[in-house]
C-alpha positions in Angstrom: -13.2 10.6 -26.8 -13.0 8.9 -30.2 -9.5 7.6 -29.4 -11.0 5.6 -26.5 -12.0 2.1 -27.4 -15.8 1.5 -27.8 -16.4 -0.5 -24.6 -14.6 2.0 -22.4 -16.3 4.9 -24.2 -19.7 3.3 -23.6 -18.8 3.0 -19.9 -17.7 6.6 -19.7 -20.9 7.7 -21.4 -23.0 5.7 -18.9 -21.1 7.3 -16.0 -21.5 10.8 -17.5 -25.3 10.1 -17.9 -25.5 8.9 -14.3 -23.8 12.0 -13.1 -26.2 14.2 -15.1 -29.1 12.4 -13.4 -28.0 12.8 -9.8 -27.7 15.7 -7.4 -23.9 16.3 -7.6 -23.9 18.1 -4.2 -25.6 15.1 -2.5 -23.0 12.8 -4.2 -20.1 15.0 -3.0 -21.6 15.2 0.6 -21.7 11.4 0.6 -18.1 11.3 -0.6 -17.0 13.7 2.1 -18.9 11.7 4.8 -17.2 8.5 3.6 -13.8 10.2 3.7 -14.4 11.5 7.2 -15.5 8.0 8.4 -12.4 6.4 6.8 -10.2 9.2 8.3 -11.5 8.6 11.8 -11.2 4.8 11.4 -7.6 5.1 10.1 -6.6 7.6 12.8 -8.1 5.4 15.6 -6.4 2.3 14.2 -3.1 4.2 14.2 -3.6 5.4 17.8 -4.5 1.8 18.9 -1.4 0.5 17.1 0.9 3.1 18.8 -0.6 2.5 22.2 -0.8 -1.3 22.1 1.5 -2.5 19.3 2.0 -6.0 20.8 -1.7 -6.5 21.5 -2.6 -5.4 18.0 -0.1 -7.7 16.5 -1.6 -10.6 18.4 -5.1 -9.6 17.4 -4.1 -9.5 13.7 -2.7 -13.0 14.1 -5.7 -14.2 16.0 -6.8 -16.7 13.3 -3.7 -18.7 13.8 -3.7 -18.4 17.5 -7.4 -19.0 18.2 -6.9 -22.3 19.9 -4.2 -21.0 22.2 -6.3 -17.9 22.9 -9.3 -20.0 23.9 -7.1 -22.1 26.2 -5.7 -19.0 27.9 -9.1 -17.5 28.3 -10.4 -20.8 29.8 -7.6 -20.8 32.3 -8.0 -17.1 33.3 -11.7 -16.6 33.1 -14.5 -17.2 35.5 -16.1 -20.4 34.4 -19.5 -18.7 34.2 -18.2 -16.2 31.7 -16.2 -18.6 29.5 -19.3 -19.6 27.5 -20.1 -16.0 26.8 -16.5 -15.4 25.6 -16.6 -18.4 23.3 -20.0 -17.4 21.9 -18.8 -13.8 21.3 -15.6 -14.8 19.5 -17.5 -17.3 17.4 -19.9 -14.5 16.4 -16.9 -12.3 15.5 -15.3 -15.1 13.4 -18.6 -15.5 11.6 -18.6 -11.8 10.7 -15.0 -11.8 9.5 -15.8 -12.7 5.8 -18.2 -9.8 5.6 -15.4 -7.4 6.7 -13.2 -8.7 3.9 -15.9 -7.7 1.4 -17.3 -4.6 3.1 -17.8 -2.5 0.1 -19.7 -5.3 -1.7 -22.3 -5.3 1.0 -25.6 -3.4 0.6 -26.3 -0.4 2.8 -28.6 -2.5 5.0 -26.0 -5.2 5.3 -23.4 -2.6 6.3 -25.7 -1.2 9.0 -26.5 -4.7 10.3 -22.8 -5.6 10.4 -22.0 -2.3 12.2 -24.7 -3.0 14.8 -23.4 -6.6 15.3 -19.8 -5.4 15.7 -20.9 -2.7 18.2 -22.9 -5.4 20.1 -19.9 -7.7 20.2 -17.6 -4.9 21.3 -20.0 -3.9 24.1 -20.3 -7.6 25.2 -16.5 -7.9 25.3 -16.1 -4.6 27.1 -18.7 -5.7 29.7 -16.8 -8.9 30.3 -13.5 -7.1 30.6 -15.0 -4.7 33.2 -16.3 -7.6 35.2 -12.9 -9.4 35.0 -11.1 -6.2 36.1 -13.4 -5.8 39.1 -12.9 -9.4 40.1 -9.1 -9.0 39.7 -9.1 -5.8 41.9 -11.1 -7.6 44.6 -8.7 -10.5 44.6 -5.7 -8.1 44.9 -7.4 -6.2 47.8 -8.0 -9.5 49.7 -4.3 -10.5 49.4 
């Protein structure tokens, strides 16, 4: 440890002291839980990519294509739903910077972000189901 420069040595000593003061099993369980969560997220992202490669590509480019997307949604959506669509996407865009700095957020902020993302996903899913029912009714009437 003497060959390590003083600032780095001090940091290592602080880390070692912190490790001595915590429950190592609780730390490792937290690490395992995080790994499992990342594993599920990564796996699901891969499954979505394989099943919907073109859609995912478009979603990843959404920032550049937002005006065109809104125009398309306006043309294809029920006018009563369009306001909800715009509000939902604006909420999502508002949350995007937090996603870029996810690990810097506090635990409370991560929970709030997760709840907001789930609410947005549920809202979008509800709108999609409504649009799909409307489309099926139109097709049956043709």
